[in-house]
Phi, psi and omega in degrees: 000172180291154178215153180236120179253146175208167182293146176300160177296157181297138176283169185287134175287121182306331181295333182247017186302313185301313179294316179302313182302311181298325182286315187288329180291332176277319180297330181270005176064037175277320186208163176228120185269007187275009174296141189283017171239119184300136177080008177234090186270164177267130170282117174281161186308317182294317179294321181291326175297320178298311180297320181295325177293322176295316178300318181297318178296317178297315180301319178300316179294324179295314183291330176296335182253025171068026169275146177245143183275139178228177173211109181266156178299161183282323188268140181237129177294144181301321183293328175288321180297329187277359186287336181247109190299313181297324179296317178300313181300321183288326185246356188306322182274358186252353189272153172262132184254143171246114185245354183217143173242113189063237178260003185262128174290135180283140176296318177241115178302148179244154176231152174283131187305127169274337172190174197249010179307309186284348172274320187277321195290331171298330180279325176303325178299333178273329183280329188258123179237319183223176178299339179291341179273000184244152357285150171260123183226108182229163174209163175209156173247114185216176170260137174241162188230126177221134183280084179291119184267346177278178177297127182282154178213134184309131176075321189262335179212090187236167176261331169247121193237125171287126197222136169253134176216133175245137180232135180226152175232140185221161178289319189232162176297324180296319179293323177295322177295322176297326178294320176303315180296320178297319179299319179292327175293319176298317179300319179299316180297314181294318181299325177298316181291329180269357179059047182237083172300154188203169171251133178254103192243129175284114188294159174291164180301324183273001180236011180279166180296137181303120180097352183275154170286317169204162181232138169253114176268139178252116190239134174246150186265124178274165179300339179287350186086008178256149178269138177246123177286124181252351178198158175221134180236128193234132174260118182262345191052235181249017185303308180284326180299322178290321180293325183253006176055047178271107186232159176224158176263121183280181187296339179265004179087006180271141180267128183224155175283144178284160173255136190234153173221161169221161180218121183231143173217165183215190176295355173303334176303319178294316178301321179293317179300313180299310186291319186283324187254349183292163179215192184299338182272341183142213181273160175228118187258136174300137186303323187299327187242006179294133178302320175240116182273333180218133171243128177263129180240108175284131177254096193250129174219141170061218191290337186271006185305307183296322180294320179295317179297319178295320177299317180295320179295324177295319177297318180299317179298320179297318181290318179297325179296338178262016178062035174260130182282117189218147171221172178239127173268088184254027178297128185277336185263014182236132181287155180305320181301320178291326177293319177300316182297318180297319178295318178294317182298324180276356175074021181298124189303315183231142175239137175247116178263132181227115174237198183294327179295314179296321179298313183295320184268355184056052179235180171224153171252118185256126183241125179270135183291323186287327183249340185076005182290148180240133178226141179254130182226157171295140182294337179298334183259018190299315183296313180300315183291321178298315179296320178297316181291322176300314180296315181296322180293317178300315180297318183289321179296317179294316182300315182295319179292323178293319179297319178297317178298311183296322181292340184253015170260119188238129174279133177226155181242351174212158189290339180293341179279351185268093186232341187249172176274086180218179173261121183255130175263120187234162170277138180215130182285348178097353182280145180296321182300311180297319180300315182290326176296314179299315180299317181294316184286333182259350184057041178221172182249137167280111184271359173119189179248154181301136175293127187097187184268143175221127178288135180204138174234124181172189180235160180299133184299336181256304188267345178084004179301145186269332182274085189228167172252164172277128175241158184248126187243127184195161170281145180260144175285000000 
């Protein structure tokens, strides 16, 4: 059938990104920031459906890898929180405290969880007795609270944070390392569905998660040229197990501390999707997790109005029968142009336009949100064509974002070359002193080295040592 191709809508100008971002998340009905506590926004129905779809996809991957879902209480006693010194130091200034119940002062102050290690691990000591109880693999979807002192921003820098966290316990360090690899594989699968290419970087010693042996940060590149961390995977070895005395009896009757890992993600995933894929018209949502995957817009005039509406309802039934999330914008007091704009603003992946021509020919006009291209198909093939376009859109969104990431990674050999908002690949000897000097002189962060091996030839950007690794230097969102 006939088709109309056109250039994609203009991408966001990095100079106006912050203003654009704040406007589109509200215009698309994802969130409302008018709640009277700063940094604690309201999830609007459309935004919550989007987050819930991401959660559902994550939950599926967790259960496929034998994780079980739990739900721990919100409040943590101060004495449990204080058992891991590095953890206290890392989160001490960020926690919210509860010191009174009604008019009564609490004997032991409580805090709202900033993350759940100190809530879970005293209980792990009760759950784990022998090697038969291992591995322990659990996860939960909860809200965590951190007193963010910088300027807050919806999804990416909040004080109340929708949070996914997985916690595991293992007999050996080798098994814990295998868990890290499994988490990164899950991240790869999820990132494909969310169209978020990323760098998986082993953080520096001074930037790792409090209490961890090491941290792998998962970072995606925003249009501003800054990296946004969308996930963190942490190897604890026995650090927390020793603090909370989590031990098991091995097959020989010897008592040993467990080895632990965690994997965390948050609503930052939504912020990354909005920022990376949005354009001048609004947000663009990956088909897999869009609350509405297809919107049907009847273009009704005169005598054929009822017939067109009936035709549209039939199309909707066909799509719903194939488990495709679809709605009809049949508002009578809104012109078609305004309906098109609303669909674009909400980032709905596909739009189906139906007027008298489509009714007469028994066709549909299919419009893709990411490219704006229009294609006409026989209505008999609607399910097949929608699925094909969804797949093509997912592939194209990921490819473009990956291309943008790769094009903005620049190798440099001296600090004078670091002038733009990009990701710089530098030589680094691994010493904290050199790292901190580079960060100070460039006003950027060393976000770490690639997890796994990466070939690199060069010298340390500061000291000139030749036996170095490639490190990634960038401003953080």
